[in-house]
N, C-alpha and C positions, 0 to 999 in steps of 0.2 A: 860414597865420596868422602877423602881424605882429612879428617880435621884443619883447620885456617889457619895459616900463618901464627906461633908463636908470639907469647908478648914481644918478648925481644924485636922479633921480624919487624913486629906491628909500629911498637915506638922509632924504630930504627923508619920507616915510610914513612912517618907521622914528620917526621920532622923534616925528610929531604921533602915532604909535604909544605911545610911553612916555611921552607926556602924558597922553594918553588915558586911562589905566588908570588914573590914579588917579583914582577915585572912580566910576567907571563898573561899573556890574556887569550889562551886556545882552552877552545868549549871546552875540552877533557881532559881537559894538562889533569887535575887532580885524579879523575879516570887514569886513567894510562900509571900515577905510580901506584891508585894504591892496589891495579887488576896483573903490572908488573910483581909486584910483592909477593900475593896471591899465590900465580904462577912459580915464580924462583924457591917459594917453599912449597906448594906442594904436590908440583906436577914439573920440579925441574929438566926432565928428558923432553917437553913436548915440542914437537918441531913446531918451531914458528914460520910462518906464509910471512911472503913480501908486505904485506896491507897491517900484517900485528895479529893473527888467527891465530889457533894455535891448535895443534895436529894432536889428540889425544888419544885415539883407536886408530887403527884404518887399514879395514878389509879390502884387496882388494876384487874387484869383479873378472870375471872371463866373456862378459859381453862388450859390447861395443862399445868404443871410445867416442867422449861425449864430444868431444870438439867443437862446430860451432855449432849444430842443433840449436832450433829455435825454442824448442818446449821440451818438456824433461814431464815423467808422471815421477813418484818421489814419496815415498813413507817417511814418516821424520817425528819424535819427541824431542818436546824442547823441553830444559830445567834450570835451573837458575846456580850457582857457584855452588849453593849450598845440597844440590842436590834434591831438591824439591821440583814436583812436576807444573810444570805451567801447561801445555797442549801436546795432541799424538794423536797423530792418523790411525794408533793399534787402539781396538774395538776394547782387549783385554786391559789394559794401561787408564783407561779411560773409564771400567770396569770396577779398577780398585780408585781410584780419586774418588768415583760417587757420583760420576754424572756421565755416564751411560745411560741412551736414550734409544728403543726397540727404532725409533727411527729416525736416527740420527746417519749420517752417512761417515762410516769410515774405512778406509781408506787412501793407496795414493793418489795424489793432488797433483793438480798440472801447475807448473811453474814457466811463466813466457820469462827466456835472458835477452830476448830483443834490448832493442835501445829507443825502443820509448817511455812516458812516466812510467808505463806500468812493467820496467823494469827491474829485474828482483833485486835487490837492496845485495848492496856491495859483499860483505862480507861471505855471505852465502855462495854467491856468486864465483866468489874468488874458493871459496874452500869447495863447491864441487865443480871446477872448471876441470879439473884435472880427470874423473872420476870416469870407470870406466863402467857398462851396465851391471849389474847384479851386483855392486860395491857397499859397504856401506862405511860413511865415515863418522867421527865426533870430534868434534869442534868447538872451543869456547872463540865465538864472535862477538870479539867487546864490541858495546853498543855505540862507538863513534862508528863503527866500518855498518850499523843498519840507517845506512842510505840509500837516497837509490840517485845519487848524485857521486858520479866518480872524476876524481884527480890525480893527482900523478904521481905522491908523495904521499909516505903513512901521516909522515908529520902535520900534509894540508887538510886528513882528513880526522886527526888529535886537533886543532886550531879549528876547525869551521862547522865541526860536524858531534851530537852529543846523541845520547839515550842509552837504555839500559843491559849492561851485558849480560848474552845467552849461552848453555851450552846446547849445539844441538845433534841429532845423531839424525844420520839420512842415509836411505837406503834407494841409491836408482835402481826403478823400475824400465825403464824404460825412453828413449829418444826421440825427438820428429822434430821436420822444420814446418805440417801443411796442417796446422791441427783441422780444423774444417774436415780433411779429407779423412783425416785421422780416423772422427769422429763419427763421420758417415760413414765408412767401411766399419765401425761399431753396428750401427746400427742393423746397415745391410747384414750384416751375421748372426744378427740375433733374430731379424726378419726370416731371414733364412731356417734355422731353427728353431725360433718355435711356435708361426706362423707363415705355416707355408699358403701361399697363393695371393699374402698381401699384395695390393697394388701400390702403388707407387707411382703419386703425383709430379706431372713432367714437369707443374709450372713452381714446385715448390722441393727443391731435392734433397732429400733425406728426410722423407716424409712417406709412411704407410699405412692404410686401413685397408682392417678386412671385416669384413662381413660376419659376425658370428650367431647374430637369431632374423628371421626374415623378419620384413615391415610386416603392416598392415595391410596395407597402401603402396601401392608404386607413385602417390601422387607427390610433386614439390609442392614444398611450404612458399605460403603467397608473405613478401616483404611485411615486419614487422608483424610477422605471428610468434603467438608467446605460445613455445612448447616445454612441458614439464619432463626432467634428466635425473637418472641416476646412472653416476660415476664413483670413478674409483682411481685414484692416484698412484701408478708405483715407480722407480729407478729399475732400472734395466734388471740390476742383483734381485730384483722379485721382493724388494721391501714395497707394501703399500704403506701407503703418507695418509692418503687420505681417503674416505669416504664416506657418502647418500646412504648404508646401508648397513646398518646397527649392525646385522648378526654379524656378516664378514668386519666392522670391525674387531665385535666378541673373537669370531675367530681367530682370529691373525691378531688380537695381545696387545691393540690398541685404539678400547674402549673408551670415551671420558661421561661420567654422566652430566657432564655441560656440552658434550659431544652436538652437533646439531644433524640429525639423520632424518631428514624429508626433502624430498624431492626439490631444486632447483629447478626456477625458471629462465630460459634461453630467450635473447630478443630475434630472432631469425630476422636475417638477410641475406641477398645472394651474393655478395661482396661479403668475402667471412670477415673483413678487416672491421668490422660496423656491427659484429654480433657481440651481445652483451649478457650480461650473466646477473638476475637479478627481482625485483616486485618493481622496483623503480628503473631499471635499467641503466645502473648506475657503475656494475663490476667491468672492466674490461677484463680480458681472459688473452690466455695468452696463444699469438698463431695457429702453431700447431694443434691445437685444442675446439680453436675457432674453428678451421679447417672441417674437422672434424664431418658438423651440420652440413656441411652446403653437401656435402656425399650422400646422406642420410636420410631417412624417408620418413615418418610415421611409425611407431611400434618398434623399430630398428635397433638392434643390438650389432656395435662394433668396436674394435680397438682397433686405436690409432696410439703410433711408434713416431716419433722425428727425434732429430738431434736439437743440442741449446741452443740455435741460431734461431729455432721455433718457436722458445720455450721461453727460459731464465740464462741465453746467454754467459758470460761470461762474469757476472757475476751470482749468478746465482742464487736463491733463494732460503736464508737463515741455514741452519743444519743439520737442515734432511736435505738437499739439495746443493750440492757444489758447483761452482766455477765448470763450465761445457759438460754438462749430465743430461741426455738423456734423458725421455718421457715419455711411459706408453700411461693409454687413459684409454680405460670399459667403461663403455658409456650405450645407457638402451633410454632410449625417447618413451617415453611413456604415453598408452593412448589415456586419454582421459576416460 
């Protein structure tokens, strides 16, 4: 990153700022003066967008034009103006920053470009709106463009919005309009390759179960029966996120001395939505996981795979399960 503006440029900018403050009420007037001075000194050749972002680097992609695609998958890294990293989807950068964890998710994120309140920030949307798949673009996005509001002019953003300016490096990996279908196709492809013969549940699209160990009995559990289980939770990239089996945790390098590696109690119901976990039946479980037990019998082992609509949906869970993330559970019902 280039060194910041010289003392003389800064002094001039501050002089202008002191004058500009009188009679101005914009939320980001001062920030704009600061950023204009910074860019003039450090990146005089940067291409300025209509709304006021700056394109620093642009490597065109040879894939499809983004167009009006409602969803995009991107890899990205954020920095401040001094070059300090903020966040990144790349494992290597997180290793360099000392923030890497073996179970965290590193890979393309899915961004929604629609018109609801969850749409992209205005500055990010403008930067990616003319990209092609496979392309990479690095841009300085002013803080006042980090808003989901939409205005007609750059001046309106400066007047009404504020935020922290950031440098985004974004690679456009893929685009699609139907995220649910995209995810269910991904699950089907995984099951076809890894669990041939798995059975779909027609009442729960995007859900598959395969018996991997024969039951000790074909009996059906009675309502409110408490059963003991072992389970292991994976993302479809093969990463083990949690398990009740101590040896597996050690083999996969996620063992913790404070972990609870014991069988869990499930209170069984024929209606999977009422199935709970815990000695006091206090813990709800995601639908895709619960539905497996309706298909299982005493002593049975099985694997269930399902899309995020039956899991953690558009919110994900912490840093290990991103939004729109299918899951895999390996389950064993333990005979007492």
